[in-house]
Residue, then its C-alpha position, 0 to 999 in steps of 0.5 A: x514166342x510172344x508173337x507166336x502166341x498171339x497168332x494162335x490165340x487169334x486163330x483160335x479166336x477165329x475158328x470159335x467165331x466161325x463155329x458159333x456163326x455155323x451153330x447159330x445160322x439155322x436158328x437165325x434162318x428159321x426166325x427171319x426166312x427169305x420171305x417175302x421175295x415178291x409181292x404178297x396177296x391177301x385174299x378176301x371173299x367178299x366185295x369192297x367196302x365191307x368189314x372184311x375187305x376194310x380190314x384187309x386193306x388196313x392190315x396190307x397197308x401196315x404189313x407192306x413196309x414190315x415185309x418190304x414188298x407190296x401187299x395188295x388185296x384180291x376180292x374173290x367174291x361168291x359163295x359166301x367166301x368159299x371161292x376165296x377160301x378154296x383158292x387159297x387152299x390150293x396155293x403154295x405154302x409159301x405165305x405170299x398168297x393169305x386169306x383174311x376171312x370172317x368166321x363164315x369160313x368155319x360155317x360154309x363147308x358144311x353148306x357147301x358139302x353137296x355142292x362139293x366145293x367145301x373145305x375144312x378149314x381147321x385141316x385145310x388152312x393154316x391158322x396165322x392169327x385172330x384179327x378181332x371180334x364183332x357183335x352182330x346187330x338187327x337193323x330195320x329199315x326206318x320205313x318198316x315203322x319198327x322200333x324194337x323187337x317186340x314190334x318186329x316180331x308182331x309184325x312178321x307174324x302178322x305178314x308184315x315183314x316176310x324177308x331179311x337180307x344176308x351176305x349169303x347162305x351159311x354166313x353168321x348173319x344167316x345162322x342168326x337169322x335161323x336162330x331168331x326164327x326158332x327162338x320167336x316163332x317167326x318165319x322170316x325168309x333169307x334173301x341172300x346176296x353177294x356180300x354185306x354191302x349189297x345186301x345192306x343197300x337194298x335194306x337201306x332202299x327199302x326193297x328188303x325190310x330187315x337185316x342181321x349185320x356187323x355194324x361197320x356196313x350199317x353205321x353210316x345209315x343208323x347215323x343218317x336215320x335210314x336204319x334202326x338197331x333193334x338188338x345185339x345179338x351177344x351176351x352184353x351190350x355192345x361198347x359201340x351202340x350201348x343203348x342198343x339192348x341185347x336180344x336176351x333183355x328183349x326175351x329172345x334167348x338162344x340166339x347169340x351169334x358173334x363174327x371173328x376175322x382172321x389171317x390164315x394161309x394154305x396148308x403146310x405153312x412152315x412154322x417159322x413163317x407162321x410165327x414171322x407173320x403172326x408177330x408182325x400182325x400182333x404188333x400192327x394190331x396194337x397201333x393206336x391208329x390201327x385200333x382207331x381204324x378197327x373201332x370205325x367198323x366196330x371191330x375189337x382188336x384180337x391178336x394172340x398166337x396161331x394156336x388160339x385161332x386154330x382152336x377157335x376155328x376147330x370149335x366153330x366148324x364143330x358148332x356151326x356144323x350142328x346148326x346147319x345140319x339142324x336148319x338144313x341150311x344148303x348152297x344158294 
């Protein structure tokens, strides 16, 4: 009798265990999908060495051991990042092809519309996580002899400075250039390049006198004395160059433009997969060595949930659409 009772109890316990496992299985699968099952590629629309590329390689390095698969960076350059953005938008939404892009992704769709190659990142891509934010700086080649925005404006109006380099039409740097012209009454012409690194190389070399840029590509040349930082295009001074005044401090109003970097994927990625990658990256962004590496390109870590990034992308898409229309910015 006692033995029979124990057998029945053991059977009930075993059945209850199977039932509990069956109930929990869908939830566990949703939290930890079978991903990845092959190499993961982070696509970047800019050349090696620029801020976006440096950040992509940092994230790839830290993400690979967490995912248990290699994570590589694929530089698909051109059209201010549009080639890369379009490529990712057409990929399978299984998380094996991702996009790391600056807020240029929310600007270029308006610029490229006439060329028939634009996508709206707020509807055609999946927002995963904002990686960081950056200030833009006004920098001049030392050979220009310019040491302040006031001197820059005076020299531009006198015909001494007629052009500036940018990483491409529709980039935040191009937007800043147009707003700077409007706010100062200057007519400095944009010379577009395929990314920040080739652009800044020509400024340092003296071929172009001026550039609007994030600090990362310019920092070594500022340190060497070949570039002079004239202003930061932000509401407050940058902690990375606290002695450089804002444009507003120098009487230039309405020309604040920042930059952000984000990780996105193809449209239609499953929510559980997005959350998994988001969680990994948020943890990566808190690592001391990652923070230190991001500081070398003057990038402040951001993080947050996918919804936060989705709202940011949608807001910038609307804001910059108005700016592109105002200045009639077109494709290269």
